[in-house]
Backbone as numpy.savetxt, mean C-alpha at the origin, in Angstrom:
# Nx Ny Nz CAx CAy CAz Cx Cy Cz
-15.24 -3.97 -9.33 -14.23 -4.61 -9.21 -14.04 -5.54 -8.03
-14.33 -4.71 -7.33 -13.73 -5.49 -5.76 -12.36 -5.78 -5.53
-11.79 -6.43 -4.82 -10.43 -6.98 -4.19 -9.96 -7.59 -5.23
-8.63 -7.09 -5.79 -7.97 -7.74 -6.62 -7.95 -9.07 -6.53
-7.96 -10.08 -7.55 -7.83 -11.45 -7.64 -6.56 -11.75 -6.92
-5.36 -11.22 -7.52 -4.09 -11.42 -6.45 -4.17 -11.33 -5.44
-4.69 -9.91 -4.78 -4.78 -10.03 -3.38 -5.51 -10.74 -2.55
-6.59 -10.90 -3.10 -7.62 -12.16 -2.33 -6.64 -13.32 -2.03
-6.46 -13.69 -3.37 -5.60 -15.20 -3.10 -4.66 -15.15 -2.21
-3.94 -14.12 -2.24 -2.82 -14.25 -1.43 -2.65 -14.20 0.34
-4.14 -13.25 0.54 -4.41 -13.22 1.89 -4.81 -14.36 2.38
-5.81 -14.83 1.60 -6.77 -16.20 1.49 -5.61 -17.36 2.08
-4.43 -17.48 0.81 -3.43 -18.43 1.36 -2.37 -18.14 2.60
-2.60 -17.28 3.10 -1.95 -16.87 4.33 -2.93 -17.09 5.36
-4.45 -17.45 5.41 -5.46 -17.01 5.92 -5.40 -15.75 7.08
-5.26 -14.83 6.49 -5.26 -13.28 6.91 -6.80 -13.34 6.91
-7.13 -12.57 8.20 -8.50 -12.49 8.37 -8.73 -10.97 7.81
-9.33 -10.54 6.63 -10.10 -9.29 6.50 -11.20 -9.25 5.98
-11.70 -7.71 6.25 -12.68 -7.67 5.94 -12.65 -6.77 4.53
-14.03 -6.57 4.00 -13.82 -5.91 2.79 -15.03 -4.72 2.89
-14.77 -3.73 2.36 -16.33 -2.76 2.32 -16.09 -1.83 1.42
-17.03 -1.54 0.37 -17.00 -0.21 -0.63 -17.86 1.12 0.16
-17.13 1.69 -0.81 -17.38 3.36 -0.84 -17.88 3.64 -2.35
-18.32 5.35 -2.33 -18.03 5.86 -3.43 -16.47 6.23 -4.07
-16.53 5.90 -5.21 -15.49 5.87 -5.99 -14.57 7.39 -5.48
-13.35 7.05 -5.50 -12.69 8.42 -5.00 -11.49 8.47 -5.49
-10.52 9.55 -5.99 -9.69 9.87 -6.61 -8.18 9.96 -5.92
-8.36 10.28 -4.64 -7.41 10.93 -3.74 -7.60 10.00 -2.55
-6.34 10.02 -1.61 -6.54 8.75 -0.48 -7.01 9.67 0.46
-7.29 10.91 0.40 -7.82 11.79 1.64 -9.34 11.50 1.25
-9.85 11.45 0.04 -11.09 11.43 -0.46 -11.61 9.73 0.26
-10.45 8.90 -0.15 -10.63 7.59 0.16 -10.83 7.49 1.83
-10.15 8.10 2.89 -10.28 8.06 4.05 -11.76 8.77 4.95
-11.95 9.99 4.15 -13.20 10.17 4.16 -14.48 9.45 4.10
-14.74 8.91 2.95 -15.68 7.88 2.25 -15.89 6.74 2.96
-14.70 6.26 3.48 -14.73 5.11 4.35 -14.77 5.10 5.87
-14.80 6.48 6.26 -14.73 7.13 7.47 -14.05 6.56 8.39
-12.58 6.51 7.83 -11.49 6.04 8.69 -10.17 7.32 8.79
-9.74 7.49 10.10 -8.54 8.54 9.80 -7.72 7.98 9.26
-7.38 8.67 8.43 -5.91 9.16 7.21 -4.92 8.52 7.62
-4.15 8.53 8.98 -3.38 7.43 9.54 -3.43 5.88 9.73
-4.68 5.53 9.52 -5.03 4.12 9.56 -5.06 3.76 7.85
-5.38 4.31 6.93 -5.06 4.28 5.93 -3.85 4.41 4.92
-3.50 2.89 4.69 -2.33 3.06 3.89 -1.96 3.02 2.49
-1.56 3.85 1.69 -1.18 3.80 0.57 0.03 3.42 0.26
0.06 2.94 -1.37 1.23 2.60 -1.87 1.46 3.79 -2.96
2.98 3.75 -2.87 3.58 4.87 -3.95 4.64 3.94 -4.49
4.51 3.96 -5.71 5.08 3.33 -6.87 6.46 3.67 -6.90
7.92 3.18 -6.71 9.07 3.79 -6.93 9.87 3.36 -7.55
10.78 3.83 -8.17 11.84 3.23 -9.47 13.31 3.43 -8.68
13.65 2.21 -8.60 15.44 1.91 -8.14 16.04 1.45 -9.08
17.68 1.04 -8.79 18.35 0.32 -10.01 17.59 -0.97 -10.01
17.69 -1.27 -11.32 17.48 -2.64 -11.60 16.01 -2.86 -11.27
14.74 -2.15 -10.78 13.49 -2.18 -10.80 12.48 -1.62 -10.15
11.70 -1.73 -9.34 10.56 -1.04 -8.62 10.59 -1.59 -6.97
9.70 -0.86 -6.38 9.44 -1.04 -5.11 7.83 -0.02 -4.79
7.66 -0.70 -4.04 6.37 0.16 -3.23 6.78 0.43 -1.70
6.36 2.04 -1.61 6.57 2.51 -0.43 5.12 2.42 0.14
5.26 2.19 1.42 3.74 1.60 2.17 3.79 3.01 3.16
2.74 4.17 3.31 2.81 5.27 4.08 1.37 5.25 4.43
1.27 6.09 5.55 -0.25 6.43 5.94 -0.52 7.42 4.68
-2.26 8.03 4.37 -2.32 8.34 3.59 -2.60 9.75 3.92
-2.43 9.76 5.25 -2.10 11.66 5.34 -0.78 11.98 5.32
0.28 11.22 5.05 1.51 11.71 4.97 2.06 11.64 3.39
3.17 12.37 3.62 3.87 12.40 1.91 5.14 11.84 2.04
5.60 10.96 0.87 6.92 10.52 0.74 8.25 11.30 0.67
9.15 10.76 1.71 10.27 11.64 1.70 11.25 10.57 0.85
11.65 11.20 -0.39 12.69 10.42 -1.01 13.97 10.17 -0.73
14.44 11.10 -0.24 15.68 10.92 0.84 15.97 10.11 1.58
14.89 10.06 2.40 15.30 9.01 3.57 14.91 7.94 3.17
13.37 7.83 2.00 12.94 6.45 1.68 14.54 5.36 0.88
15.22 6.51 0.28 16.46 6.01 -0.39 17.73 5.75 0.48
17.51 6.33 1.99 18.58 5.64 3.03 17.81 4.31 3.54
16.75 4.24 4.18 15.95 3.43 4.16 16.65 1.82 3.54
16.75 2.08 2.26 16.63 1.07 1.20 17.94 0.74 0.55
19.57 2.28 0.74 20.38 2.00 0.57 20.65 2.00 -0.73
19.31 2.49 -1.40 19.70 2.98 -2.96 18.86 4.14 -3.12
18.87 5.15 -4.18 18.63 6.16 -4.91 17.06 5.52 -5.17
16.10 6.30 -4.66 14.94 6.14 -5.51 14.11 7.64 -6.10
13.31 7.30 -7.32 12.54 8.12 -7.60 11.08 8.01 -8.04
10.09 8.42 -7.96 8.51 8.42 -8.00 8.90 7.52 -9.82
7.54 6.67 -9.81 7.88 5.72 -11.11 6.70 6.36 -11.67
6.38 6.57 -13.17 5.31 7.33 -13.72 4.00 6.14 -13.48
2.85 7.01 -14.06 1.24 6.17 -13.77 1.84 5.44 -14.58
2.33 5.28 -15.91 2.24 3.66 -16.59 3.26 2.61 -16.45
4.34 3.20 -15.48 5.30 2.09 -15.16 4.26 1.28 -13.85
3.83 2.11 -13.09 3.03 1.45 -12.16 2.02 1.07 -12.65
1.03 0.84 -13.25 0.24 0.18 -13.91 0.50 -1.24 -14.52
1.58 -1.14 -15.24 2.10 -2.40 -15.56 2.51 -3.58 -14.60
3.14 -2.89 -13.65 3.17 -3.58 -12.53 2.06 -4.63 -12.08
0.74 -4.16 -11.68 -0.33 -4.65 -11.23 -1.25 -4.50 -12.00
-1.42 -5.21 -12.97 -2.31 -5.90 -14.40 -4.00 -6.09 -13.52
-3.98 -6.89 -12.51 -5.38 -6.92 -12.01 -5.86 -5.45 -11.25
-5.11 -4.74 -10.91 -5.80 -3.52 -10.22 -5.83 -2.47 -11.30
-6.95 -1.26 -10.61 -6.92 -0.02 -11.66 -6.23 0.67 -11.60
-5.85 1.58 -12.42 -4.54 2.47 -12.48 -4.48 3.55 -11.36
-3.55 3.82 -10.90 -3.88 4.39 -9.13 -3.79 3.98 -7.97
-4.42 2.52 -8.43 -4.92 1.56 -6.83 -3.86 0.79 -6.73
-2.31 1.27 -5.93 -1.35 0.63 -6.11 -1.62 -0.05 -4.67
-1.49 -1.29 -4.90 -1.60 -2.71 -3.49 -0.64 -2.35 -2.36
-0.62 -2.26 -1.52 0.11 -1.79 -0.56 0.81 -3.45 0.17
0.18 -4.46 -0.27 1.05 -5.63 0.15 1.06 -6.08 -1.21
2.59 -6.35 -1.92 2.59 -5.96 -3.43 3.46 -7.71 -3.41
3.56 -8.38 -2.46 4.13 -9.64 -2.63 3.41 -10.62 -3.83
2.31 -10.42 -3.79 1.90 -11.46 -5.19 2.07 -10.69 -6.06
2.84 -9.59 -6.57 3.06 -9.03 -7.85 4.82 -9.46 -7.66
5.02 -9.65 -6.82 6.75 -10.02 -6.46 7.43 -8.29 -6.66
7.10 -7.52 -6.38 7.21 -6.05 -5.98 7.65 -5.90 -4.49
9.11 -5.73 -4.16 9.26 -5.39 -2.70 8.51 -4.10 -2.30
8.94 -4.32 -1.08 7.99 -3.16 -0.32 8.91 -2.32 0.62
8.85 -1.24 1.39 9.59 -0.37 2.23 8.47 -0.12 2.75
8.31 -0.01 4.58 6.81 0.42 5.01 7.10 1.69 6.20
6.44 2.70 6.15 6.94 3.67 6.93 6.72 3.28 8.23
7.38 3.40 9.02 6.77 2.71 10.64 6.07 3.18 11.60
5.64 4.46 11.05 4.15 5.16 11.48 2.70 4.27 11.39
3.00 2.99 10.42 2.02 2.07 10.58 2.00 1.08 11.23
3.27 0.93 12.22 3.90 -0.24 12.79 2.99 -0.28 14.07
2.25 1.01 14.48 1.62 1.34 15.83 0.28 1.15 15.61
-0.20 1.19 15.08 -2.05 1.02 14.58 -2.45 -0.34 14.63
-3.48 0.03 15.49 -4.58 -1.01 15.87 -4.82 -1.81 14.53
-5.61 -1.25 13.60 -6.30 -1.29 12.42 -5.52 -0.50 11.08
-5.43 -1.23 10.02 -4.79 -1.03 8.98 -6.33 -1.18 7.66
-6.15 -0.02 7.02 -7.29 -0.01 5.73 -5.97 0.12 4.54
-6.66 -0.57 3.38 -5.92 -0.22 2.28 -7.28 -0.51 1.12
-6.34 0.17 -0.29 -7.41 -0.37 -1.26 -7.18 -1.72 -1.91
-8.34 -2.15 -2.05 -8.24 -3.31 -2.74 -7.79 -3.98 -4.45
-7.66 -2.66 -4.79 -7.48 -3.07 -6.30 -7.96 -1.82 -7.22
-9.11 -1.61 -6.58 -9.75 -0.30 -7.35 -9.82 1.30 -6.07
-10.42 1.67 -6.81 -10.67 2.98 -5.92 -12.17 3.16 -5.18
-13.08 2.30 -5.23 -14.11 1.94 -4.61 -14.12 1.01 -3.27
-12.93 0.40 -2.92 -13.07 -1.25 -2.24 -11.88 -1.03 -1.08
-12.26 -0.73 -0.17 -11.19 -1.13 1.00 -11.13 -2.15 1.87
-9.89 -2.44 1.79 -9.51 -3.98 2.46 -9.09 -3.53 4.38
-9.45 -3.87 5.34 -9.53 -3.68 6.73 -8.73 -5.02 7.02
-7.35 -4.77 7.75 -6.77 -6.39 8.68 -6.36 -5.68 9.78
-6.15 -6.52 10.56 -6.23 -6.00 11.66 -4.49 -5.50 11.93
-3.90 -4.36 12.85 -2.63 -4.31 13.04 -1.28 -5.36 13.38
-1.96 -6.38 13.64 -0.41 -7.31 13.83 -0.97 -8.51 12.61
-2.16 -8.59 11.88 -1.66 -8.96 10.49 -1.03 -8.24 9.51
-1.14 -7.31 9.42 -0.38 -6.20 8.89 1.12 -6.47 8.98
1.62 -6.20 10.47 2.66 -6.47 10.68 3.40 -7.67 10.14
2.46 -8.76 10.30 2.86 -10.21 9.69 3.52 -10.07 7.90
2.28 -9.45 7.41 2.35 -9.04 6.12 3.14 -8.42 5.63
4.02 -7.43 6.54 5.19 -6.55 6.31 6.28 -6.77 6.76
6.21 -7.92 7.38 7.49 -8.14 8.23 8.88 -8.55 7.29
8.67 -8.99 6.52 9.77 -9.24 5.26 10.63 -8.00 4.44
9.46 -6.75 5.03 10.40 -5.55 4.00 11.03 -4.95 5.16
11.73 -3.43 5.15 12.34 -2.66 5.74 11.54 -1.93 6.19
11.48 -1.72 7.12 10.80 -0.51 7.88 11.46 0.46 8.41
11.00 2.01 8.16 11.78 2.96 8.66 11.14 4.44 8.62
11.97 5.52 9.09 11.13 6.75 8.47 11.30 7.42 7.56
10.15 7.08 6.50 10.05 7.21 5.30 9.22 8.56 4.57
8.34 9.34 5.95 7.80 10.42 5.31 7.63 11.75 5.75
7.48 12.62 5.49 7.27 14.14 5.78 5.72 14.49 6.15
């Protein structure tokens, strides 16, 4: 499949420089980091959360776990994990479980863990479980500048 069409068009429209690489299909973010030969702290993963009136994506390093209470504090309302079915419906051109960390093309708001703010390079799944997108830390900061950032992981 490669990079999802919505993601590619969005990145291209913003003139973001990105590289795409492929690896053996993986089923967890830890295995994705291993397959891509990158540290887990540089692989951003998306976790779909349900909140009052809709959904949002929490973006965090793949080697961390979401803290729902802290995330709720950052966004100002309680959140809970969405089901896989709910998440899949939000991202129709992505494989199940390959949650985009740049959800703007899908009109889904995000919240970003501040540990990603200090990284020189960020990688994330491109819409399937065998494609990685690499962007510079500065481009990632630009892509996520309109989202709240805070300590949302444990």
